[in-house]
GUDOMAR-633409 format. One line per 5 residues: number of its first residue (from 1); their letters; for each residue z, y, x of C-alpha. Coordinates in steps of 0.001 Angstrom, whole numbers, plus 500000, padded with zeros to 6 digits. Example, Ala and Ser with C-alpha at 12.3 -4.5 7.8 and 13.67 -1.06 7.14 Angstrom:
// GUDOMAR-633409
1) AS) 507800:495500:512300 ~ 507140:498940:513670
This chain:
// GUDOMAR-633409
1) MRLTE) 499922:499892:500063 ~ 498890:503549:501699 ~ 500808:506574:501337 ~ 498894:508883:499032 ~ 499342:512581:498626
6) KKVVA) 499892:511878:494623 ~ 502960:509884:496034 ~ 504094:512467:498333 ~ 503995:514885:495814 ~ 505864:512903:493299
11) ALRQH) 508783:512114:495790 ~ 508749:515825:496893 ~ 509028:517118:493229 ~ 511568:514494:492265 ~ 513849:516066:494800
16) GCKLT) 512796:519611:494016 ~ 510637:520293:496733 ~ 506956:521414:496866 ~ 504142:520088:498787 ~ 503213:523471:500772
21) PQRRV) 500284:523870:502901 ~ 502322:523773:505844 ~ 503810:520476:504909 ~ 500580:518996:504029 ~ 499364:519942:507556
26) VLKVL) 502339:517971:509043 ~ 501758:514959:506889 ~ 498135:514748:508039 ~ 498938:514926:511580 ~ 501271:512100:511097
31) ANSQD) 498790:510293:508646 ~ 496158:510237:511075 ~ 498277:509004:513830 ~ 498827:505141:514753 ~ 501780:506059:517204
36) HLTPA) 504885:507378:516894 ~ 504980:511054:517467 ~ 507865:513255:518801 ~ 508385:516727:517129 ~ 506618:518332:520088
41) AVYER) 503569:516167:519794 ~ 503373:516913:516074 ~ 503822:520442:516776 ~ 501256:520419:519360 ~ 498688:518792:516968
46) VHQGH) 499503:521228:514006 ~ 499265:524248:516467 ~ 496066:523435:517314 ~ 494365:524030:514101 ~ 497163:525945:512485
51) PGIGL) 498943:528293:515008 ~ 500799:530109:512334 ~ 502741:527033:511614 ~ 505996:527480:513720 ~ 508242:524580:515408
56) VTVYR) 511072:525310:513244 ~ 508703:524719:510149 ~ 507759:521174:511852 ~ 511235:520112:512263 ~ 512325:521111:508683
61) TLGIL) 509397:519142:507261 ~ 509937:516056:509249 ~ 513713:516120:508344 ~ 512598:516381:504590 ~ 510037:513718:505095
66) TELGL) 512556:511462:506289 ~ 515342:512065:504115 ~ 512935:510991:501397 ~ 511719:507968:503156 ~ 508277:508954:503312
71) ICEVH) 508201:508754:507187 ~ 509921:506542:509778 ~ 512166:508180:512206 ~ 512839:506458:515311 ~ 516104:507364:517568
76) AGGSC) 514569:506592:521271 ~ 518093:507586:522722 ~ 519942:510818:523243 ~ 518563:513254:520906 ~ 514956:511912:521550
81) RSYLV) 513199:511035:518226 ~ 509651:510012:517161 ~ 508136:509769:513628 ~ 505393:507909:512012 ~ 504147:507570:508285
86) RRPSE) 506173:504858:506564 ~ 504135:502229:504981 ~ 506032:501641:501783 ~ 505475:498116:501461 ~ 506105:496926:505020
91) HHHHL) 509564:497191:506175 ~ 509623:497126:509893 ~ 511645:497318:513175 ~ 511102:498950:516459 ~ 511075:497912:520473
96) ICSEC) 511880:501138:522417 ~ 511008:501570:525838 ~ 514001:503357:527317 ~ 511733:504510:530128 ~ 508778:506205:528791
101) GKVVD) 509735:506177:525135 ~ 507080:503748:523720 ~ 507587:502660:520527 ~ 506233:499532:519146 ~ 506590:498158:515425
106) FTDCE) 507068:494569:514410 ~ 507620:492983:511412 ~ 508160:489398:511410 ~ 512054:489482:511324 ~ 513900:488028:508272
111) LGELE) 517506:489677:508067 ~ 518244:488627:504727 ~ 520846:485742:505655 ~ 522361:488003:508175 ~ 522889:490995:505566
116) QRLST) 524277:488560:503214 ~ 526671:487282:505422 ~ 527867:490713:506676 ~ 528082:492046:503025 ~ 530186:488834:501977
121) ETGFQ) 532574:488974:505211 ~ 533024:492677:505016 ~ 532736:493521:501474 ~ 530289:496381:502645 ~ 527307:497124:500377
126) IRSHL) 524272:497047:502432 ~ 521601:499311:501151 ~ 519377:499112:504166 ~ 519122:498334:507814 ~ 517498:499581:510994
131) LEFLG) 516717:497506:514022 ~ 515935:498538:517207 ~ 515788:496528:520678 ~ 515735:499022:523822 ~ 514195:497893:526874
136) HCRDC) 511129:498419:529303 ~ 507697:498080:528239 ~ 505159:495922:530409 ~ 503905:498940:531947 ~ 507442:500207:533091
141) QNIV) 508534:496768:534095 ~ 506212:497362:537015 ~ 507569:500624:537719 ~ 511158:499910:537664
């Protein structure tokens, strides 16, 4: 299932937000990328075609889109984050290179039994989960 403009507009409206021209540009940059992008990379791509859109606007838009679950935010250590349009039907996890920041998505991981066991043992009502593995990608293994 592809994230469409209609779905984005509906999600934004549901939370009292509008799809402004600036948000539309940020979404387009994310939708046209297959890679996780840092806020600086998003800003750079946005700024090329729309120099009037500032970095603060990019950060605010990324925050709103993340909060609404429309994009995926990856914490790559410290305060470093990257973003990718979330495929709503595809729950995924991340492999993150702690050297260069490369992010690889993977989907073939079933954590349902672990979630159930943790919920039963702790009484915690789990609504979602995030799984990230940190290490060194193939390219960085040769350098380190």
